[in-house]
SERO-4910 file (N, C-alpha, C, O; in steps of 0.05 Angstrom, whole numbers):
BEGIN
 pado doro    nc1    nc2    nc3   cac1   cac2   cac3    cc1    cc2    cc3    oc1    oc2    oc3
  Met    A    496    220    278    475    207    264    453    201    285    458    189    306
  Ala    A    427    210    280    405    205    298    397    175    298    399    161    277
  Val    A    390    166    321    380    139    323    351    138    317    335    154    327
  Arg    A    342    120    299    315    118    290    300     99    308    310     77    313
  Thr    A    277    107    318    260     91    336    239     75    318    224     87    302
  Ile    A    239     50    321    220     33    306    201     22    325    209     11    346
  Ser    A    175     24    319    155     13    337    132      0    321    132      1    296
  Gly    A    113    -11    335     91    -23    322     89    -53    328    108    -65    338
  Pro    A     67    -66    322     63    -94    329     83   -113    316     90   -133    329
  Cys    A     92   -107    293    111   -125    280    139   -124    294    155   -143    293
  Gln    A    145   -102    307    170   -100    322    168   -114    349    187   -124    360
  Ala    A    143   -113    360    139   -126    386    140   -157    384    150   -170    402
  Trp    A    131   -168    362    130   -196    358    143   -203    331    130   -213    313
  Pro    A    169   -197    327    182   -201    300    180   -229    288    177   -232    264
  Glu    A    181   -249    305    179   -276    294    152   -283    284    149   -301    267
  Glu    A    130   -268    293    103   -274    283     93   -251    265     70   -252    256
  Ser    A    110   -233    259    101   -210    244     88   -217    217     69   -204    209
  Gly    A     98   -237    203     87   -244    177     58   -254    181     41   -248    165
  Phe    A     53   -271    202     27   -282    207      8   -260    216    -15   -260    209
  Ile    A     18   -242    233      2   -220    242     -7   -203    219    -30   -194    218
  Arg    A     10   -198    199      2   -184    175    -20   -198    160    -39   -186    150
  Glu    A    -17   -225    158    -37   -241    144    -65   -239    158    -85   -235    145
  Val    A    -64   -241    184    -89   -239    199   -101   -211    195   -125   -209    191
  Leu    A    -85   -190    197    -96   -164    193   -106   -159    165   -126   -146    161
  Asp    A    -92   -171    145   -103   -171    117   -130   -183    117   -148   -171    104
  Arg    A   -135   -205    129   -160   -219    128   -182   -203    143   -203   -198    132
  Ile    A   -177   -195    167   -198   -182    184   -202   -153    175   -223   -141    181
  Gly    A   -182   -142    161   -185   -114    151   -197   -112    124   -202    -90    115
  Asp    A   -201   -134    110   -212   -136     83   -241   -124     84   -256   -130    103
  Lys    A   -248   -109     64   -275    -96     65   -297   -116     64   -318   -112     76
  Trp    A   -293   -139     50   -314   -159     49   -316   -174     75   -339   -181     84
  Thr    A   -293   -179     88   -294   -192    114   -309   -174    134   -326   -184    149
  Val    A   -303   -150    135   -316   -131    154   -346   -132    149   -361   -134    168
  Leu    A   -355   -131    124   -384   -131    118   -397   -157    124   -420   -158    133
  Val    A   -383   -180    117   -394   -205    123   -397   -210    153   -418   -218    163
  Val    A   -376   -204    168   -377   -208    197   -399   -190    210   -415   -200    226
  Ser    A   -399   -166    202   -420   -147    214   -447   -156    206   -466   -152    221
  Thr    A   -452   -167    182   -478   -177    173   -486   -202    189   -510   -205    194
  Leu    A   -468   -218    196   -474   -243    211   -477   -238    240   -483   -257    255
  Ala    A   -473   -213    249   -476   -206    278   -503   -213    288   -507   -220    311
  Gly    A   -524   -210    270   -551   -215    279   -559   -244    280   -580   -251    289
  Gly    A   -542   -262    270   -548   -291    271   -542   -304    244   -533   -291    225
  Ser    A   -548   -330    242   -541   -344    219   -558   -336    195   -582   -328    197
  Leu    A   -546   -338    171   -559   -330    146   -552   -351    124   -530   -364    125
  Arg    A   -570   -354    106   -564   -370     81   -547   -353     62   -546   -329     64
  Tyr    A   -534   -367     45   -516   -354     24   -531   -331     10   -521   -308      9
  Ser    A   -555   -338     -1   -569   -318    -16   -578   -294      0   -579   -272    -11
  Asp    A   -584   -298     26   -591   -276     43   -567   -259     49   -568   -234     50
  Leu    A   -544   -272     53   -518   -257     57   -512   -240     32   -506   -216     35
  Gln    A   -513   -252      9   -508   -237    -16   -527   -214    -19   -518   -192    -27
  Ala    A   -552   -217    -14   -572   -196    -16   -568   -173      4   -576   -150      0
  Ser    A   -554   -180     28   -550   -161     48   -525   -145     45   -521   -126     60
  Ile    A   -507   -152     26   -482   -138     22   -481   -128     -6   -471   -142    -23
  Pro    A   -490   -104    -10   -491    -91    -37   -463    -91    -49   -443    -84    -36
  Gly    A   -462    -99    -75   -436    -98    -89   -418   -122    -88   -399   -124   -103
  Ile    A   -424   -141    -72   -406   -164    -69   -415   -184    -91   -438   -191    -94
  Ser    A   -395   -193   -105   -401   -214   -126   -403   -242   -114   -395   -246    -91
  Gln    A   -414   -260   -128   -417   -287   -119   -389   -299   -113   -386   -313    -93
  Arg    A   -370   -293   -131   -343   -303   -127   -330   -293   -101   -318   -308    -86
  Met    A   -332   -266    -98   -320   -254    -73   -333   -263    -48   -320   -266    -28
  Leu    A   -359   -268    -49   -374   -277    -24   -363   -306    -19   -358   -313      4
  Thr    A   -361   -322    -39   -353   -350    -36   -324   -350    -25   -319   -365     -6
  Val    A   -306   -335    -36   -278   -334    -28   -276   -324      2   -262   -336     18
  Thr    A   -291   -303      7   -291   -293     35   -301   -312     55   -289   -316     76
  Leu    A   -323   -326     48   -335   -346     66   -316   -368     71   -312   -376     94
  Lys    A   -303   -378     51   -284   -401     54   -261   -392     71   -252   -408     88
  Ala    A   -251   -368     68   -228   -359     83   -236   -355    112   -220   -362    130
  Leu    A   -259   -344    117   -268   -340    144   -273   -367    159   -268   -370    183
  Glu    A   -283   -386    143   -287   -413    155   -260   -425    162   -256   -437    183
  Ser    A   -241   -422    143   -215   -433    147   -200   -421    172   -186   -435    186
  Asp    A   -205   -396    175   -193   -382    199   -208   -386    225   -200   -377    246
  Gly    A   -230   -401    223   -246   -407    248   -263   -385    257   -272   -384    281
  Leu    A   -269   -367    239   -287   -344    247   -316   -348    240   -333   -333    250
  Leu    A   -321   -368    223   -349   -374    217   -353   -403    212   -334   -417    204
  Leu    A   -377   -412    217   -385   -440    216   -404   -443    193   -423   -427    191
  Arg    A   -400   -462    174   -417   -468    153   -431   -494    160   -419   -515    165
  Thr    A   -458   -492    159   -475   -516    164   -491   -523    140   -508   -508    131
  Ala    A   -487   -548    130   -502   -557    106   -524   -576    117   -518   -593    133
  Tyr    A   -548   -572    108   -571   -588    116   -578   -606     93   -581   -597     70
  Ala    A   -581   -632     99   -587   -652     77   -617   -651     72   -633   -668     81
  Glu    A   -624   -631     57   -652   -627     50   -654   -624     20   -634   -620      6
  Ile    A   -678   -624     10   -682   -619    -18   -701   -596    -20   -724   -598    -11
  Pro    A   -694   -573    -32   -666   -567    -41   -646   -565    -17   -654   -559      5
  Pro    A   -621   -569    -23   -600   -566     -1   -601   -538     10   -606   -518     -4
  Arg    A   -595   -537     37   -595   -511     50   -568   -509     65   -559   -528     78
  Val    A   -555   -486     62   -530   -481     76   -533   -455     90   -543   -435     79
  Glu    A   -525   -455    116   -526   -431    132   -497   -424    143   -481   -442    148
  Tyr    A   -493   -398    147   -468   -388    157   -473   -373    184   -492   -358    186
  Glu    A   -455   -377    203   -458   -363    228   -430   -358    239   -411   -373    232
  Leu    A   -427   -338    256   -402   -332    269   -396   -353    291   -415   -362    305
  Thr    A   -372   -360    294   -363   -377    316   -357   -360    340   -358   -335    338
  Pro    A   -351   -370    362   -344   -353    386   -319   -336    378   -318   -313    387
  Leu    A   -300   -345    363   -277   -329    355   -287   -306    337   -279   -283    340
  Gly    A   -306   -312    318   -319   -291    301   -333   -271    317   -332   -247    310
  His    A   -348   -280    337   -362   -260    355   -342   -242    370   -347   -219    375
  Ser    A   -319   -253    377   -299   -237    391   -288   -214    374   -276   -195    385
  Leu    A   -292   -216    348   -283   -195    328   -304   -173    325   -297   -152    315
  Leu    A   -328   -178    333   -350   -160    328   -346   -132    338   -352   -113    323
  Asp    A   -336   -128    363   -333   -100    372   -315    -84    354   -321    -61    348
  Ala    A   -292    -96    346   -274    -81    328   -287    -77    301   -285    -55    290
  Val    A   -301    -96    290   -314    -93    264   -334    -72    265   -336    -54    248
  Lys    A   -351    -73    286   -373    -52    289   -361    -25    291   -372     -5    280
  Ala    A   -339    -23    305   -327      3    309   -317     14    282   -320     38    276
  Leu    A   -305     -3    265   -296      5    238   -320     14    221   -319     34    208
  Val    A   -341     -2    221   -365      4    206   -377     31    215   -384     48    199
  Glu    A   -379     35    241   -390     60    252   -373     83    245   -384    104    237
  Trp    A   -346     80    247   -328    102    239   -333    109    210   -335    133    203
  Ala    A   -334     89    192   -338     94    164   -364    108    159   -365    127    143
  Ala    A   -386    100    172   -412    111    168   -412    140    178   -425    158    167
  Thr    A   -398    145    200   -397    173    210   -380    191    195   -386    215    192
  His    A   -358    181    183   -337    199    171   -336    196    141   -318    208    129
  His    A   -354    182    127   -352    179     98   -354    205     84   -341    209     64
  Glu    A   -370    224     94   -372    251     80   -346    266     84   -337    280     66
  Asp    A   -334    264    108   -308    278    112   -287    267     93   -272    283     80
  Val    A   -285    242     91   -266    229     72   -272    237     43   -253    243     28
  Ala    A   -296    238     35   -303    245      8   -296    274      3   -285    280    -19
  Ala    A   -301    291     21   -293    320     19   -263    323     17   -253    338      1
  Ser    A   -249    308     33   -220    309     33   -208    300      6   -189    311     -5
  Arg    A   -220    278     -3   -211    268    -30   -216    288    -51   -199    292    -69
  Leu    A   -238    301    -51   -245    321    -72   -226    344    -70   -215    352    -90
  Arg    A   -221    355    -45   -201    376    -42   -173    368    -53   -160    384    -66
  His    A   -166    344    -47   -139    333    -55   -138    333    -86   -118    341    -97
  Glu    A   -159    323    -98   -159    323   -127   -158    351   -139   -144    356   -159
  Gln    A   -173    369   -128   -175    397   -138   -149    412   -134   -143    429   -151
  Thr    A   -135    407   -113   -111    422   -108    -86    409   -120    -65    421   -123
  Gly    A    -89    383   -127    -66    370   -140    -44    365   -121    -21    364   -129
  Val    A    -49    362    -95    -29    359    -74    -11    335    -82     14    338    -80
  Gly    A    -21    312    -90     -6    288    -95     14    294   -119     37    286   -118
  Arg    A      3    308   -140     21    314   -163     42    335   -155     65    334   -165
  Gln    A     36    353   -137     56    373   -128     78    360   -114    101    367   -119
  Lys    A     73    341    -97     94    328    -82    111    312   -101    135    311    -97
  Ala    A    100    300   -121    116    285   -141    134    302   -156    157    295   -161
  Arg    A    124    326   -163    140    345   -180    163    357   -164    186    360   -173
  Thr    A    157    365   -139    178    378   -123    197    358   -109    218    365   -100
  Gly    A    188    333   -107    205    314    -94    202    315    -64    217    301    -50
  Thr    A    183    330    -54    180    331    -25    156    314    -18    135    315    -32
  Asp    A    159    300      3    138    282     12    142    279     42    161    267     51
  Ser    A    124    290     58    128    289     87    120    262     99    124    258    123
  Ser    A    110    244     83    102    218     93    125    199     94    123    177    105
  Ala    A    148    206     82    171    187     80    186    187    107    205    172    110
***
């Protein structure tokens, strides 16, 4: 019987693997990536953030901002003015994430046409359906 080699970050730090997955879930979330990259230029008000991120709902922006604040990636500052003003900005921890986030955004911008073409080819050839029918799947 062949010995199976297991690798990856969860194997390197097994006792923290659950928390590592949670952090990756947060920082890999599409809204997190877009919020963090949008705040790279400096602090913004809620309405400016929402206008800068097409497709984000008010609920998802609120949920994302609260989670990022909780994780220490962003700072929320409320000003006691009339009308009230609230601004969001990246913390030093949030800024430390920028290089990775920018790389993801740049990769997506550069390769979105390649991914779209691949998806179309996949749909047209029925590769996914063929694997299910024949029971062969090389990804297992």
